[in-house]
C-alpha positions, 0 to 999 in steps of 0.5 A, a space after each residue: 694147234 697146241 693146247 696153249 694156243 687153243 687157250 689163247 684163242 678161247 681167251 681172245 674169243 671171250 674178250 671180244 664177245 664181252 667187248 662186243 656186248 658192252 659196246 652194244 649196250 653202251 651205244 644204245 644208252 648214249 644220248 650223244 649221237 656222235 659218241 654213240 656212232 663211234 661206240 657202234 663202230 667199236 662194236 662192229 670192230 669187236 664183232 669182226 675180231 670175234 669172227 676172225 678168232 672163231 675161224 681159227 678154230 
């Protein structure tokens, strides 16, 4: 893997980690059950993407 590709993967991992944390915090604060459930799904999707990028390393 080139250094440029490695930087891209590191950036993607950081972004997915940030989005996962934001989704987790947001879903726990929402009162609307439907919206909270949707944001929880987003959290799971970002966790999945994080793991995929991490496995590239």
